[in-house]
Each structure stands twice: as structure tokens, then as C-alpha cells.
DRENRO-478207 format. One record per residue: residue in one letter; x, z, y of N, C-alpha, C, O in turn. Coordinates in steps of 0.2 Angstrom, whole numbers, plus 2048, in hexadecimal, padded with zeros to 3 digits. Layout:
BEGIN
aXZYXZYXZYXZY/...
! end
This chain:
BEGIN
m2706FAF2D2746FFF3226F703F3526A701F38/k27170AF3526D70FF3926D70EF4027170BF43/q268710F4426770FF4B266716F4E261719F4C/i269717F5426871DF5826771BF5F26A716F61/i26271EF6226071DF69262723F6D260729F6B/v267723F71269728F75267728F7C268723F7F/t26372DF7E26072EF8425F735F8625E739F82/e25F736F8D26073DF8F259741F8D25A747F8C/k25373FF8D24E743F8B24A73FF8524573CF86/p24C740F7F24A73BF7A24273DF7923E739F76/e241744F7A23A746F78234743F7D22E743F7B/t237740F8323273CF87230735F8522B732F88/w234733F8023372CF7E22C72BF7922B730F75/l228726F7B222725F77223722F7021F722F6C/t22971FF6F22A71BF6922D71FF64230724F65/s22B71DF5D22E720F5722F71AF5222A717F51/y235719F50236714F4B239716F4523D71BF45/p237714F3F23A716F39241714F3924470FF3B/e245719F3724D719F36250718F3D256715F3D/v24D71AF4225071AF49250721F4B24B724F4C/e256724F4D25672AF5025672BF5725A727F5A/l25372FF5B253730F62257736F6325473CF61/v25D736F6626173CF6726373DF6E263738F72/s265742F71268743F7726F742F78272742F72/p272741F7D279740F7E27D746F7B282745F78/n27A74CF7C27E752F7A27E752F72283753F6F/e278750F6F278750F6827D74AF6528074BF60/y27D745F6828173FF66289741F6728D740F62/i28B744F6C292746F6D29474BF6929A74BF66/n290750F67292756F64291757F5C29475BF59/s28C753F5A289753F5328F751F4E29174BF4F/e291754F49295751F4429274CF40296747F3E/k28B74BF40288746F3D28973FF4028B73AF3C/y28973FF4628A739F4A292737F4B293732F4C/r29673CF4B29D73BF4B2A0738F452A5735F45/s29D73AF3F2A1738F3929F732F362A272FF31/q29972FF38296729F34297723F39296723F3F/k29A71EF3629B718F3A295713F3A29570EF3E/n291713F3528B70EF3428570FF38280710F36/y28770FF3F282710F4428270BF4A287709F4C/r27C709F4C27B705F5227970BF5727470EF56/v27D70BF5D27B710F6127870DF6827B709F6B/i27170EF6926E70AF6E26E710F7426B715F74/n27270FF79274713F7E26F712F8427070DF88/l26A717F85265716F8A26671CF8F26171FF91/c26C71EF9026D723F9526C720F9C26C71AF9D/k26C725FA1269723FA726E71FFAB26C71AFAF/s275720FAA27A71DFAE27F71BFA928171FFA5/y282715FAA288713FA628F712FAB29470FFA9/n28E715FB1294715FB529A719FB229971DFAE/y2A0716FB42A6718FB12A6720FB12A6723FB6/q2A8723FAB2A972AFAA2A272EFAB2A2734FAB/k29C72BFAB29672EFAB29472FFA329772CF9F/e28F733FA228E734F9B28C72EF9728E72DF91/g28872AF9A287723F9628D71FF9528D71CF8F/y29271FF9929871CF9729B71FF9129E71BF8D/y29B725F9129F728F8C29B728F8529E727F80/i295727F85291726F7F293720F7B295720F75/s29471AF7F296714F7C29E714F7A2A0712F75/l2A2718F7F2A9719F7D2AA71DF762AE71BF72/l2A6722F762A6726F6F2A4722F692A7722F64/a29F71EF6A29C71AF652A2715F622A3715F5C/e2A5712F672AA70DF652B0711F622B370EF5D/a2B2717F642B771BF612B571DF5A2BA71EF56/r2AF71EF582AD720F522AB71AF4D2A971BF47/g2AD714F502AC70EF4B2A470CF4B2A3708F47/q2A070EF4F29970CF4F298707F5429D705F58/k292704F552916FEF5928C700F5F286700F5E/p28F701F6528A703F6A2876FDF6E28A6F8F6F/l2826FFF7127F6FAF7527D6FEF7B278701F7B/p2806FCF822856F8F8328C6FAF8028D700F7F/s2916F5F7F2986F7F7E29B6F8F852996F6F8A/t2A06FCF852A46FDF8B2A76F6F8E2A76F5F94/a2A86F1F892AB6EBF8B2A56E7F8F2A76E4F94/t29F6E7F8D29A6E5F902996E8F972986E4F9C/m2996EEF982996F1F9E29E6EEFA329C6EDFA9/m2A46EDFA02A96EBFA52A86E3FA62A96E1FAC/d2A56DFFA12A46D8FA229F6D7FA82A06D2FAC/l29A6DBFA92966DBFAE2986DCFB52956DBFBA/k29E6DEFB52A26DFFBC2A56D9FBE2A86D8FC3/l2A56D3FB92A86CDFBB2A36C8FBC2A16C4FB7/p2A06C7FC129A6C2FC229C6BBFC02976B7FBE/n2A26B8FC12A46B2FC02A36B1FB82A26ABFB6/l2A46B6FB42A46B5FAD29D6B4FAB29C6AFFA7/a2986B8FAE2916B7FAC28F6B0FAE28C6ACFAA/r2916ADFB428F6A7FB62926A1FB128E69CFB0/e2986A2FAF29B69DFAB29769DFA4296698FA1/d2966A3FA22926A3F9B28B6A0F9C28969CF98/a2886A1FA128169EFA2281697FA327C693FA1/d287694FA528768CFA5287689F9E285684F9E/d28968DF9928868AF93281689F90280685F8C/f27D68CF9327568BF92271689F9826C68AF99/d275684F9B272681FA126B67EFA026767EFA4/l26B67AF9B265676F9925F67BF9825967AF9B/i260680F9525A685F94258688F9A252689F9C/i25D68AF9F25C68DFA5258688FA925268AFAC/q25A682FAA25767DFAE24F67CFAC24B67CFB0/d24E67BFA524867AFA3243680FA423D67FFA6/a246686FA324168CFA423F68DFAB23968EFAD/f24468CFB024268DFB723F687FBB23B688FBF/e240681FB923C67BFBB23567CFBA23167AFBD/k23367EFB422C67FFB2229685FB6223685FB7/s22D689FB922A68FFBC22768EFC3222692FC5/g229688FC6226687FCD22968AFD2227689FD8/d22E68FFD1232692FD623668DFDA239689FD6/k23768EFE023B689FE424268CFE6247688FE6/e243692FE724A694FE924D69AFE525369AFE4/g24969FFE324D6A5FE02486A8FDA2426A8FDB/i24B6ABFD52476AEFD024B6B4FCE2516B4FCD/e2486BAFCE24B6C0FCC2466C4FC62406C4FC7/f2496C6FC12456CAFBC24A6CFFB92506CEFB9/t2466D3FB524A6D8FB124A6D6FA92456D3FA7/i24F6D8FA62506D6F9F2506DDF9B2556E1F9C/y24B6DEF9724B6E5F9324D6E3F8C2486E1F88/l2536E5F8A2556E3F832536DCF812516DBF7B/g2546D8F852536D1F8324C6CEF8524B6C9F84/k2486D3F872416D1F882406D1F902446D4F94/t23A6CEF922396CEF9A2316CEF9A22D6CCF96/a22F6D1FA02286D1FA12256CAFA321F6C9FA3/l2296C5FA42286BFFA62296BAFA022E6B7F9F/p2246B8F9C2256B4F962286ADF9722B6ABF92/e2276AAF9D22A6A4F9E2316A4F9E23569FF9E/y2346AAF9F23C6AAFA023E6AEF992446B0F99/s23B6AFF9423D6B2F8E2436AFF8B2476B3F89/k2436A9F8B2496A6F8724F6A7F8B2556A9F88/v24F6A7F922556A8F962576AFF9525D6B1F95/a2526B4F952536BBF942576BDF8E25B6C1F8E/q2546BAF892586BBF8225F6B8F822636BBF7F/l2606B3F852676B0F8526B6B4F892716B6F87/l2696B7F8F26E6BBF9326F6C2F902746C5F90/f26A6C4F8C26B6CBF892706CAF832746CEF82/n26F6C5F7F2746C4F7A27B6C3F7D2806C5F79/l27C6C0F822836BFF862856C6F8828B6C8F88/y2806CAF8B2826D0F8E27D6D5F8C2786D6F8F/q27F6D9F8727A6DDF8427A6E4F8727D6E9F84/m2766E4F8C2756EAF9026D6EBF8F2696E6F8F/p26B6F1F8E2646F2F8E2606F0F9325A6EDF92/l2626F1F9925F6EEF9F2636EAFA32696ECFA5/l2616E4FA52646DFFA92606DDFAF25A6DBFAD/r2636DDFB525F6D9FBA2626D3FBC2686D3FBD/v25F6CDFBB2616C7FBC25E6C3FC22586C4FC3/t2636BFFC52606BBFCB2636B4FCB2696B3FC9/f25E6AFFCB2606A8FCB25E6A5FD22596A8FD5/s2626A1FD426169DFDB261696FDA265694FD5/k25E692FDE25E68BFDD261688FE325F689FE9/k266683FE326967EFE7267677FE5262674FE5/e26C674FE226B66EFDE26766FFD826366BFD5/k269675FD4266677FCE26667EFCE269682FD1/w262681FC9262688FC826968BFC526B688FC0/q26B690FC8271694FC627169BFC626D69EFCA/l27469EFC22746A6FC22786A8FC827E6A7FC9/k2746ACFCC2776AFFD227A6B6FD12806B7FD3/a2776BAFCD2796C1FCC2766C4FC62706C2FC4/l27A6C8FC22786CBFBC27B6D2FBC2816D3FBD/r2776D7FBC2796DEFBD2756E2FB826F6E1FB7/h2786E8FB62746ECFB22706F1FB62726F3FBB/l26A6F3FB32676F9FB62676FFFB22686FFFAC/n267705FB626770BFB226070DFB125B70BFB4/m25F712FAC258714FAA255717FB024F717FB1/k25971BFB425671EFBA253719FBF24F71CFC4/d255713FBF25270EFC424B70CFC2248708FC6/l24870DFBC24270AFBA23C70EFBC23C714FBC/s23770BFBD23070EFBE22D710FB823070EFB2/k227713FB8224715FB222270EFAE22270EFA8/d21F70AFB221D703FAF223700FAB2226FDFA6/e229700FAF22F6FDFAC231700FA62336FDFA1/l231707FA623270BFA022E709F9A230709F94/f228708F9B223706F962256FFF932256FEF8D/i2276FAF9722A6F4F952306F4F912306F1F8B/l2346F9F9323B6FAF8F2396FDF8823C6FBF83/q234702F88233705F81230700F7C231700F76/s22C6FBF7F2296F6F7B22E6F1F7922E6EFF73/a2336EFF7D2386EBF7B23D6EEF762406EBF72/l23E6F5F772426F8F7223F6F8F6B2436F8F66/g2396F8F6A2366F8F642376F1F612396F0F5B/s2376ECF652396E5F622406E5F602426E2F5B/f2446E8F6424C6E8F6324E6EBF5C2516E9F58/v24C6F2F5C24E6F5F5624B6F3F4F24E6F3F4A/e2456EFF502436ECF4A2466E5F482466E3F42/g2496E3F4D24D6DDF4C24A6D7F482446D5F4A/k24D6D4F4324B6CEF402446D0F3B2416CBF39/k2426D6F3B23C6D8F372366D5F3B2316D4F38/l2376D4F412316D1F452306C9F4422B6C7F45/v2356C6F412346BFF402306BEF3A2316C0F34/s22A6BAF3A2266B8F352276B1F322286ADF36/k2276B1F2C2276AAF292216A9F2521E6ADF22/s21F6A2F242196A0F2121B69FF1A21669EF16/y22169EF1822369CF112256A2F0D2276A7F10/q2266A1F072296A6F022306A8F042346A4F05/r2316AFF062376B1F0923C6B3F0323A6B5EFD/r2426B1F042486B4F0024A6BAF032486BBF09/p24F6BDF002516C3F032556C3F0A2556C8F0E/y2586BEF0B25D6BDF1125B6B7F152596B2F12/d25D6B7F1B25D6B1F202636AFF222676B3F25/l2646A8F2126B6A5F2326A6A0F2926569CF28/a26E6A0F2E26E69BF33274697F3227A699F31/i273690F3327968BF32279688F39274685F3B/l27F68AF3D27F687F44282680F4328867FF40/v27F67BF46281674F46280671F4D27D674F51/n28366CF4E283668F54281661F5328665DF51/p27B65FF54279658F5227D653F5527D64DF53/h280654F5B28464FF5F28B64FF5E28F64CF61/d28D654F59294654F5729764EF5429464CF4E/p29B64AF5729D644F542A1645F4D2A2640F49/h2A464AF4D2A864BF462A7652F442AB657F44/p2A1653F4129E65AF3F2A265CF382A4657F34/p2A4662F372A7664F312A3663F2A2A6663F25/s29C661F2B29965FF2529465AF2629065BF2B/d293655F2228E650F23287652F22286657F1F/a28264EF2327B650F2227A651F1B276656F19/k27C64EF1627B64FF0F27E656F0D27B659F09/a284657F0F28765DF0D283663F11283668F0D/l280663F1627C668F19276669F1527466FF14/q273664F1326D665F0E26F668F0826B66CF05/r275667F0527766AEFF279672F01277676EFD/f27B673F0727C67AF0927567EF08274683F06/v27067AF0B26967EF0C26767FF04264684F03/k26867AF0026567BEF9269680EF6266684EF2/a270681EF7273686EF427168DEF7271692EF3/a27068DEFD26E693F00268696EFE26769CEFD/m263692EFC25C693EF925D696EF225A69BEF0/k262693EEF263695EE826669DEE72646A1EE3/v26A69EEEC26E6A5EEB2696AAEEF26A6B0EEE/g2646A8EF32606ADEF625F6ADEFD25D6B2F00/f2606A7F012606A7F0825A6A3F0A25869EF07/n2566A5F102526A1F1325769DF1825B6A1F1B/t257697F1925C693F1D259690F2325468CF22/e25C690F2925A68CF2E26068AF3226568DF33/f25F683F34264680F38263683F3F25D682F42/i268685F43267687F4A26D683F4E271680F4B/t26C683F5527167FF59273684F5F27168AF5E/k276681F63279685F69274689F6D27568FF6F/s26E686F6D269689F7126568FF6E260692F70/d267691F67264696F6426769CF632666A1F5F/f26C69DF682706A3F6926C6AAF6826E6AFF65/a2666AAF6C2626AFF6C2606B2F6625D6B8F65/r25F6ADF6125C6AFF5A2616B2F5525E6B3F4F/i2676B3F5726C6B5F5126A6BBF4E26A6BBF48/i2676C0F512656C6F4F2606C5F4925F6CAF45/q25D6C0F492586BEF4425A6BDF3D2576BEF38/f2616BCF3C2646BAF362686BFF3326B6C4F36/d26A6BEF2C26F6C2F292766BFF2827A6C3F27/a2766B8F2927C6B5F2827C6AFF2D2776ACF2E/l2836ADF2F2836A7F332896A3F3028E6A5F2E/f28769CF2F28C698F2D28D692F3228868FF33/i293692F3529468DF3A297686F3729C686F34/r293681F3929567AF36295676F3C292670F3B/e298678F4129A673F472A1675F492A367AF47/t2A4670F4C2AB671F4E2AC678F522A9678F58/t2B067CF502B1682F542B6682F592BB67EF59/h2B6687F5E2BB687F632BA68EF662B4691F68/v2BF692F682BE699F6B2BC698F722BA69DF75/n2BC693F752B9692F7C2B368FF7C2B168CF82/n2AF68FF772A868CF772A3691F742A5696F72/h29D68EF73298693F71298694F69295699F67/t29C691F6529D692F5E2A1699F5D29F69DF59/f2A569BF622A86A1F622A46A7F642A46ACF61/r2A06A5F6829B6AAF6B2966ACF662946B1F65/f2936A6F6228F6A7F5C2926ACF5728F6B1F55/s2986AAF5529C6AEF5029D6B5F5229B6B9F4D/r29F6B6F582A06BDF5A29A6C1F5A2996C7F59/k2956BEF5D28E6C2F5D28B6C3F562896C9F55/a28C6BEF522896BFF4B28D6C5F4728A6C9F44/e2946C5F482986CAF452966D1F482956D6F45/y2956D1F4F2936D8F5228C6DAF4F28B6E0F4E/e2886D6F4E2816D8F4B2816D9F4427C6DBF41/g2876D9F402886DAF3A2866D5F352856D6F2F/l2856CEF372846C9F3328B6C7F2F2906C8F31/a28A6C4F2928F6C1F262906BAF2928C6B7F2B/v2976B9F2B2996B3F2F29E6AEF2C2A36B1F2A/i29D6A8F2C2A26A3F2B2A169DF3129B69AF30/d2A569DF352AC69FF362AC6A6F3A2A86A6F3F/d2AF6ABF382AF6B2F3C2B36B1F422B86ACF42/p2B26B5F472B66B4F4D2BE6B5F4C2C26B2F50/n2C06BAF482C76BBF472CA6B5F442D06B3F47/s2C76B2F3F2CA6ACF3C2CA6A6F412CF6A2F42/m2C56A5F462C56A0F4B2CB6A1F502CE69CF52/l2CC6A7F512D16A9F572D86A7F532DC6A4F57/k2D96A9F4D2E06A8F4A2E16A1F492E669EF4A/c2DC69DF462DD696F442DD691F492E068CF49/t2D9692F4E2D968DF532DF68DF582E0688F5C/n2E3691F572E9691F5C2EF690F582F1695F54/k2F268BF582F8689F552FE68DF5630368EF52/v2FF68FF5C304694F5E30469AF5A30969CF57/y2FE69DF592FD6A3F552FF6A1F4E3036A5F4B/l2FC69CF4B2FD69AF44305699F4330769CF3E/n308696F4730F695F4631369BF4631869CF42/e3116A0F4A3146A7F4A3136ABF443176AEF41/l30D6AAF4230A6AEF3C30D6ACF3630F6B0F32/l30E6A5F353116A3F2F3186A4F2F31A6A6F29/t31B6A2F343236A4F343256ABF3332A6ACF2F/s3216AFF363236B6F363216B9F2F3236BFF2E/n31D6B6F2B31B6B8F2431F6B4F1F31D6B5F19/d3246B0F213286ACF1C3236A7F183256A6F12/i31E6A4F1B31A69FF1831E698F19320697F1F/a31F694F1432268EF1531E68AF1A318689F19/c321687F1F31E683F2432467FF2732A681F27/p322679F2A328675F2D32B679F3332867DF36/r331677F3533567BF3A33167AF4032F674F42/s33067FF4432B67FF4932E683F4F332688F4E/i32C682F5532E685F5B328686F60324682F61/n32768DF6232268EF6732568DF6E32A690F70/l323688F71327685F77324687F7E31E686F7F/r32868AF8232668BF89328686F8E32D682F8C/k325685F93328680F9832E682F9A32F688F9C/g33367EF9A33A67FF9C33F680F96345681F97/d33C680F90340682F8A34167BF8634267BF80/e340676F8A34166FF8634766EF8234766AF7E/d34C672F84353671F80352673F79356671F75/k34D678F7834C67AF7134A674F6C34B674F66/l34766FF6F345669F6B34A665F68349662F63/l350666F6A356662F67357664F60359660F5C/s35566AF5E35666CF57352669F52353669F4C/l34C666F55347662F5134965BF50348658F4B/g34C658F5634E651F5534764DF5634264FF57/f348646F57342641F5734163EF5034763DF4D/p33B63DF4E33563FF51333646F4F336649F4A/y32F649F5332C64FF52325650F5432364BF57/v322655F5231A655F5331965BF5931B660F58/l316659F5E31465DF6330C65FF6330865AF63/k30B665F63304667F6230166CF68305670F6A/q2FB66AF6B2F866FF6F2F5674F6B2F4673F65/p2F567BF6D2F3680F692EC680F662EB682F60/d2E767DF6A2E167EF672DE677F652D8676F65/g2E2671F632DF66BF622DC66BF5B2DD670F57/a2D7667F5A2D3667F532D265FF512D365BF55/f2D265EF4B2D1658F482D7653F4A2D664EF4C/s2DD656F4B2E3652F4C2E3650F542E864DF56/v2DE652F582DE651F5F2E3656F622E465CF60/g2E7654F672EC658F6A2F2659F662F665DF66/v2F3654F612F9654F5D2FD64DF5E2FA648F5D/k30364DF60306647F6230D647F5E31064CF5D/k30F641F5B315640F5831A63EF5E318639F62/i320641F6032463FF6532A63CF6332E63EF5F/a32B636F64330632F62336631F6733C62FF64/n336633F6D33C632F7133B636F7733663AF78/l340636F7C34063AF8233A638F8733763DF8A/e338632F87333630F8C32C633F89328636F8D/e32B632F83325635F8032563DF81320640F82/q32A63FF8032B647F81329649F8832564EF88/e32C646F8C32A647F94323647F9532064BF98/e320641F93319640F94314645F91310648F95/w316646F8B31164BF88312652F8930D656F88/l318654F8B31965BF8D31665CF93313662F95/r316657F98312658F9E30B658F9E30865CFA1/k308655F99301654F982FE65BF952FA65EF97/f30265CF90300663F8C301669F8F2FD66EF8F/f30666AF93307670F97302671F9D302676FA0/q2FE66CF9F2F966DFA42F4672FA22F1675FA6/n2F3673F9B2EE677F982F067DF952EB681F93/t2F667EF942F9683F90300685F92303681F95/d30268CF9130868EF9230D68DF8C31368EF8D/l30A68CF8630E68CF8030C686F7C306684F7C/l310682F7930F67DF7431367EF6E317683F6E/v31167AF6931567BF62318674F6231466FF62/a31E674F6032266EF5E32466FF57327674F55/q32366AF5332466BF4B328665F48327660F4B/e32C667F44330662F4032B65DF3D32665FF3A/f32C656F3E328651F3B32A650F3432F64FF32/m325650F2F32564FF2832164AF2631B64BF24/p324643F2631F63EF2331D63FF1C321641F18/s31763CF1B31463DF1430F637F1430C635F19/d30D636F0E307631F0D300635F0D2FB631F0F/f30063BF0C2FA63FF0C2FC646F0E301649F0E/d2F664AF102F7651F112F2654F0C2ED652F0A/w2F565AF092F065EF042EC661F092EE664F0E/r2E5662F072E1666F0A2DE66BF052DB669F00/v2DF671F062DD676F012D867BF042D967EF09/g2D267AF012CC67FF032CD686F002CD686EFA/v2CD68BF042CD692F022C7696F042C5695F0A/l2C4699F002BE69EF012BF6A4EFE2C06A5EF8/g2BF6A9F022BF6B0F002C66B2EFC2C66B6EF8/g2CB6AEEFF2D26AFEFC2D46ABEF62D96ABEF3/k2CF6A7EF32D06A3EED2CF69BEEF2CA699EF3/v2D3698EEB2D2690EED2CB68EEEB2C968FEE5/l2C868AEEF2C1687EEE2C167FEEC2BE67DEE8/y2C667CEEF2C6674EEE2CD672EF02D1675EF3/v2CF66CEED2D6669EEF2D5662EF02D265EEEC/c2D765FEF62D7658EF72DD655EF92E2659EFB/k2DF64FEF92E464BEFC2E1647F022DD643F00/y2E2648F082E0645F0D2E6640F0F2EB642F11/y2E4639F0E2EA634F0F2EA632F162E5632F1A/m2EF630F192F062EF202EC628F212EB624F1D/a2EA627F272E6621F2A2EB61BF292F161CF29/r2E8615F292ED60FF282F160FF2E2EF60FF33/n2F860EF2C2FD60CF312FE612F362FF611F3C/h2FC618F342FC61EF382FF624F35300624F2F/w301629F3930562FF36300635F3530263AF32/q2FA634F372F5639F362EF637F322EE631F31/i2EB63CF2F2E563AF2B2E0637F302DB633F2D/i2E0638F362DB635F3B2DF631F402E3634F44/n2DD62BF412E0627F462DB626F4C2D7622F4B/w2DC62AF512D762BF562D6624F5A2D1623F5E/r2DB620F5A2DB61AF5E2D8614F5A2D660FF5D/a2D7615F542D560FF4F2CD610F4F2CA615F51/t2CA60BF4D2C360AF4C2C2608F452C6606F41/g2BB609F422B9607F3C2BC60BF362BE611F37/k2BD607F302BF60BF2A2C760DF2B2C9611F27/s2CA609F2F2D260BF302D3611F332D9613F34/r2CE614F362CF61BF3B2D1620F362D5624F38/e2CE621F302D0627F2C2D2625F252D061FF23/g2D7628F222DA627F1C2D5629F162D062CF18/s2D6627F102D2628F0A2D3630F082D8633F0B/v2CF632F042CF639F022CF639EFA2CA636EF7/e2D363DEF72D363EEF02D1645EEE2D5649EF1/t2CC647EEA2CB64DEE82CD64FEE12CC64BEDD/l2D0655EE02D3657EDA2D065DED72CE661EDB/a2CF65DED12CD664ECE2D2669ECF2D8667ECF/l2D166FECF2D6674ED02DB674ECB2E1676ECD/d2DA673EC52DF673EC02E466DEC02E966DEBC/q2E2668EC42E7663EC52EB663ECB2F065FECC/a2EA668ECF2EE669ED52F466EED32F4672ECF/p2FA66DED7300671ED52FE678ED72FB67AEDC/k30167DED2300684ED3303687ED930068BEDD/k309684EDB30C686EE1308685EE7309688EEC/l30567FEE730167DEED2FB682EEE2FA684EF4/l2F8684EE82F2688EE92F468FEEB2F1693EEF/s2FA691EE82FC698EEA2FE699EF12FD69EEF4/l301693EF4303694EFB2FD694EFF2FD698F04/a2F8690EFE2F2690F022EF697F022ED699F07/e2EE69AEFC2EB6A1EFC2EF6A6F002EC6AAF03/k2F66A5EFF2FA6AAF032F96AAF0A2F96AFF0D/a2F96A3F0C2F96A2F142F26A5F162F26A8F1B/c2EC6A3F132E66A5F152E56ADF152E16AFF19/s2E86B0F102E86B7F102EA6BBF172E96C0F18/l2EE6B7F1B2F06BAF212EB6B8F272EB6BBF2C/i2E66B4F252E16B3F2A2DB6B7F292D96BBF2D/g2D86B7F232D26BBF212CF6BAF1A2D36B7F16/n2C86BBF1A2C56BAF142C06B4F142BB6B4F0F/g2C06B0F192BB6ABF1A2BD6A4F162C06A4F10/l2BA69FF192BB698F172C0694F1B2BF694F21/y2C5692F182CA68FF1B2CC688F182CB687F12/g2CF683F1C2D267DF192D967DF1B2DB67DF21/v2DE67DF162E567EF172E8677F162E7674F11/d2EC674F1C2EF66EF1B2F666FF1A2F9673F1D/i2F866BF142FF66DF11303666F10300661F0D/k309666F1230D660F11311661F0A313667F09/e31265CF0631665DF0031C658F0231B652F03/v32265BF01329657F0232D659EFC32F65FEFC/k32F654EF8333655EF333265BEEE33665FEEC/g32B65CEED329661EE9328668EEC32666DEE9/n329668EF232966EEF632266EEFB321669EFD/f31F673EFC319674F0031A677F0731D67CF07/y317675F0C318678F12311678F1630E673F17/i30F67DF1830967EF1C30967BF2330E67DF27/i305676F24304673F2B300677F30301679F35/e2FA679F2D2F567DF312EF680F2C2EE67DF27/i2EC685F2F2E6687F2B2E0687F302E0689F36/n2DB684F2D2D5682F312D0687F302CE688F2A/d2CC68AF342C768EF332C068BF322BB68EF30/n2C0685F332B9681F332BA67AF2F2B9675F31/p2BC67BF282BE675F252B9670F232B3672F23/n2BA66AF222B5665F202B3667F192B7668F15/i2AC666F182A9666F122A4660F1229E662F15/d2A565BF102A1655F1029F653F092A3654F04/s299650F0929664EF0229A649EFF29C644F03/g29C649EF92A0644EF52A7644EF72AB640EF4/i2AA649EFB2B164AEFC2B3651EF92B5651EF3/e2B3656EFD2B565DEFB2B1660EF52B4664EF1/d2AB65DEF42A7660EEF2A865BEE92A465DEE4/k2AC656EE92AC651EE32AE654EDC2AC652ED7/a2B2659EDC2B565CED62B0662ED42B2665ECE/h2AB663ED72A7668ED52A0666ED229D662ED6/p29E668ECC298665ECA292668ECE29166DED0/g28D663ECE287665ED2288667ED928B664EDD/n28566DEDA285670EE128A676EE128967AEE6/s28E677EDC29267DEDB29667FEE1297685EE2/l29967AEE429E67CEEA29A67FEEF29C684EF2/y29467CEF129067FEF628D686EF428D68BEF8/e28B687EEE28968DEEB28E692EEC28C698EED/q295691EEB29A696EEC29A698EF229C69EEF3/i29A694EF729A696EFE29469AF0029569FF04/m28E698EFE28869CF002886A3EFC2866A8EFF/q28B6A3EF628C6AAEF32906AEEF62906B4EF6/h2966ABEF929B6AFEFC2976B3F022996B9F04/l2936AFF062906B2F0C28B6B8F0928A6BDF0D/l2876B6F042836BBF012876C2EFF2856C7F01/n28D6C1EFC2916C6EFA2936CBF002936D1F00/e2956C7F062976CAF0C2916CFF0F2936D4F11/i28B6CCF0E2856D0F112846D6F0C2836DCF0F/q2856D6F062836DBF012896E0F012886E6EFE/k28F6DFF042946E4F052926E9F0A2946EFF09/n28E6E8F0F28C6ECF142876F0F122856F5F16/
! end
């Protein structure tokens, strides 16, 4: 992606970078060259981003042209919401406490962040984290301590606020930023691309076991990736990679979505992409999407508080679902009025809409893995012993989960595969796991998962060698090479 630096007096800047253009606001606004091309990152270093000032319009025009401005107008608005910044900082509390406890400061700390860099190296990790959350070229951050260190204020600085020494620091930081991942040195033989696999070592039910993760690494090396496992604390390093593969449980309200959105913004190939996460993790959305596109699924109701009379059409038992439950959590079979009253009360505490769905008893659920619009694997997930779901959260030991049978693709019903591909086409081009019921030879979509399980000896069982893992890694590589 080409890069443009927009600043009022480009001739006064001491920096010169290959393939980076320094232009004035007038040039950027009026030149047909910058108006007609989308493949630009626009680094907006105008003196002011105030509403309807020239700097504001540079980012606004970049967005209208399909380019990627830094800062975006959304980031400008986000910084007007101090509570949002404090909540985001709480996600990285351990890093913040560690950095400032070592500093020896007792009450307050204030420093400037220049494109993710700071003149105080002891705070560099915190600076990079905050910059990746709020991508403003210049940020002034204040932390204070009561019981522990907390973000007190985060505001953007204008270029006109900087001294000569501070301008020099900014120019130095700009060099690191525009060079991006080229500054990362490796001591081993490099492959063409860098892949980050996001994992959570403490996830009790990760989407891939340790052996499967190692197979992903082996497959990635084969197709041309240097591969590194990263965790929640590595958010600041996303820019160093060409692709991100998320292998921890996803949710739109935690760091996995932030990682995905940041990676997509930076031009990385991403599984799971943020659009897929938004669509798949909300069962209200999925229900509406499937029914409005005539995809076969159980009779379902999007339920508001006070609309309980609608449930009469389903009868007992039926299935009640929280919109964002995962791994069968937040899903209850309702057998009578007493259970209905109890679970409606509990679920409506956290959401204004629920999904009520016809109960379809079966010995197993089909799970169809789909990658890039094509079926990747097919499994039968059998119900846990004496239970109606594949996972019985109240049980312990082997009885907690049902067995799994993996089929070769040519052994699976063609109608099943076709339905899974058609449903996933409504979501995107990523990696999905489609749960399907079979009743009297007919197939019904239960849900589509953006973060499907791929465990060694299960989903990969019908694939020779490492081929399933290689297909997924090749898909990520193809996505990189499209751009």
C-alpha cells in the first residue's frame, strides 16, 4: 500500500522515505492523482483536526475516496469520549501496572506518544498499546494512582503544539512507522510472509488443541509463512505481520474483535475477520439473515420483552438462546411455563432481544467446515450422554461431551454440503463451522460459527497428512496475494 504524508509545509520536513510522498493539503485535495486511487494510507499531519478544519477534511476526504487515513474521523470522535478510552485501557491492566510500578513514580505520570513511540523507553509498551487503540499521530496521556494506576486522560495534540525538539522526535517516530514491519529483524531464514496466531493459554475450551496448533505452524512454514504465537498482550505488534489467524474463543466485546478489526485495517489477511465475527456471534442477526434469505432452519422467533405470547406458536419444549452465547452456553431447552419465566427473566437482564427456536431432537448434529466458500470437512457431533446438546456443561469426565465421527466429503449428503455453502455465502469468504440438523432426510441450519473447532484427530481425520491445515494456510496466503 502506498503512503502519503499530508502536512502544511512538506518542504520543511527533514525526512525522506522510499515510496512515501510528502504533499500539502492543497495538493491532496485538488490533485486527480490522489482523488482517483484507493490504494493509499494517508498519514494526516495537519496542524489541527478540529471539526471542519483542514486536517479534519483531509481524513474525511480520504475515507470518501476509499483510502485509509490516520487518524480516521471515527478516532477523532472516539477521543471525545473519555470513558471509552478508560474502558479500553482496562483490558491491558497488567501491562500498565507492570510498567508504572517499575517507574518509581508515586502519584502521576504524563507523556507524549508520537506514532506509537515515546521519549521515555520505560513506557514504550504502554505507548504502543494506546496508539494501536487510538491511532492519532500525537497523543498526550496522563495516568494517576490511587489503589492502582489508571488512565486519567487521553487527548490528541496538534502539530502547532510541538516544540522543535518534539518535532524532531515525531520525525524519528515517523520513520519507524512508515517502514513498519521492515524494521523487525529475524535471526533465522526468512520466508516471504509473517503470520501471527492469536491464542489464549488459559482458554478452557480453545478452538484448537496444542497438537493442531503445531500442525498449523508446520503447514504455515510449508506454504511460505514465518509463524509466531501471540497473545492478548501483543496487540501493539500486529503491524509487524502479514496475516492473523485467531485460535481463541472470539467475542465482539473482547480483545479478539479488536485484534481482528485492527489487523483488517492494517491490510492483513485475517481469520476470523471482524465482519464474520459480528454476523456469526449474534444469533438474532443469524436468525434474521437465514430466514430472510429462505435458508432452511428451525422455526424461530426474535423475541422482545413483553412478546411472550409469540412463544405459544412453538409449544413446549423449545430452545431459548442468548444472542451471543458460545459453545452451547446461553442456550436452554424450555420445557414448561416455570422454566420459561425463570430463563426469560435471567436472559433479558443482559439483552433486549432473544431467539426462541423450535426444538428438533436428534442423536447428532452435522458440523460442516467451510473455507473460502467451499466445504473443508464434515463431522457428526453426537449428543452428550443423556443430554440434548453435544456438550453437557453440568456433567464431568467423559460423559461431558458426545463422540465425534468424521466423514470423507464424498460420503456426506450432497444436500447437506450445498446448504452449508449457501448459508456461508451470506456471511463472507472466511472459515466457518455450520451446525445442521437432519430430520427425515431434510436439513436445517442451526447456526454458523466464525471460530470453528479444528482439533487433531477429529476435524482433520479424513484428510491425509497435514492437508487440512495446509488448505487453511494457503487460503490466508492467497488473500495476501490478492492485494
